[in-house]
C-alpha positions in Angstrom: 0.0 0.1 0.3 1.6 3.7 -0.7 1.6 6.1 1.7 -0.5 9.5 1.5 2.9 11.5 0.6 2.8 9.1 -2.8 -0.8 9.8 -3.3 -1.0 13.4 -2.6 2.9 13.5 -5.2 0.6 11.5 -7.6 -2.5 13.5 -7.9 0.2 16.3 -9.2 0.9 14.4 -12.2 -2.5 14.3 -14.0 -2.5 17.4 -15.8 -5.9 19.1 -16.3 -8.2 17.2 -14.2 -6.3 17.9 -10.8 -9.6 19.4 -9.5 -11.1 16.4 -10.3 -8.7 14.3 -8.4 -8.2 16.5 -5.7 -11.7 16.3 -4.8 -11.2 12.6 -4.6 -8.2 13.1 -2.5 -10.2 15.7 0.0 -12.7 12.7 0.5 -9.8 11.1 2.3 -11.0 10.8 6.3 -14.6 12.0 5.6 -17.6 10.3 6.6 -18.3 9.7 3.1 -15.3 7.5 3.1 -16.0 5.8 6.1 -19.2 4.9 5.2 -18.6 3.7 1.6 -15.6 1.4 3.1 -17.8 0.0 6.3 -20.4 -1.0 3.2 -17.7 -2.8 1.2 -16.2 -4.2 4.1 -19.5 -5.4 5.2 -20.2 -6.8 1.2 -16.8 -8.6 1.7 -17.8 -10.0 4.9 -21.1 -11.7 3.4 -19.3 -13.2 0.5 -20.7 -10.6 -1.8 -17.8 -10.0 -4.4 -20.1 -9.4 -7.3 -21.9 -6.5 -5.0 -18.6 -5.1 -4.0 -17.9 -4.7 -7.8 -21.0 -3.2 -8.2 -21.1 -0.8 -5.4 -17.5 0.0 -6.6 -19.3 1.0 -10.1 -21.8 2.9 -8.6 -20.5 4.6 -6.3 -20.3 9.0 -7.1 -17.0 9.2 -5.9 -14.0 6.8 -5.3 -12.0 8.4 -2.4 -8.3 7.5 -2.7 -5.9 6.0 -1.2 -8.9 4.3 0.7 -10.7 2.4 -2.0 -7.1 1.6 -3.5 -6.0 0.0 -0.4 -9.1 -2.0 0.2 -9.0 -3.6 -3.5 -5.1 -4.3 -2.5 -6.3 -6.2 0.3 -9.3 -8.1 -1.7 -7.1 -8.9 -4.4 -4.8 -10.8 -2.1 -7.7 -13.2 -1.1 -7.1 -14.5 -4.5 -10.3 -16.8 -6.9 -13.8 -14.7 -6.9 -12.4 -11.9 -4.8 -9.2 -11.0 -7.4 -11.3 -11.1 -10.1 -13.9 -9.0 -8.4 -11.0 -6.5 -7.3 -9.4 -6.2 -10.9 -12.7 -5.8 -12.5 -13.4 -2.9 -10.2 -10.2 -1.6 -11.1 -10.4 -1.7 -14.6 -13.7 -0.1 -14.6 -12.2 2.9 -12.7 -9.2 2.9 -15.2 -12.1 3.4 -18.0 -14.8 5.3 -16.5 -13.1 7.7 -14.4 -9.9 8.4 -16.1 -8.7 10.8 -13.6 -7.7 7.9 -11.1 -6.0 5.5 -13.6 -2.9 6.5 -12.1 -4.0 4.8 -9.0 -5.9 1.8 -10.3 -3.5 0.6 -12.5 -1.0 0.0 -10.4 -3.1 -2.9 -9.2 
């Protein structure tokens, strides 16, 4: 997992979309991030890997680095969880280009 310093440095490299990414980073440590991560952990505990991937696809904002760190952990579980984590990362890369530098590392 990357430290926050690396994330903050990384968002400066995204060029004209820096404002969009800065909004994603500003959600780190907020009630929104806490609620989203709690829902994702609950889905994980229920064995609902498809629902976890769906929630990530539908969430209006994906706060980094929290979501990426969670996906790294899910990826380590292997099997269907790894597939769900990689699928969610791919969707984030395609649908949220400003987050590409963070999810491509998975």
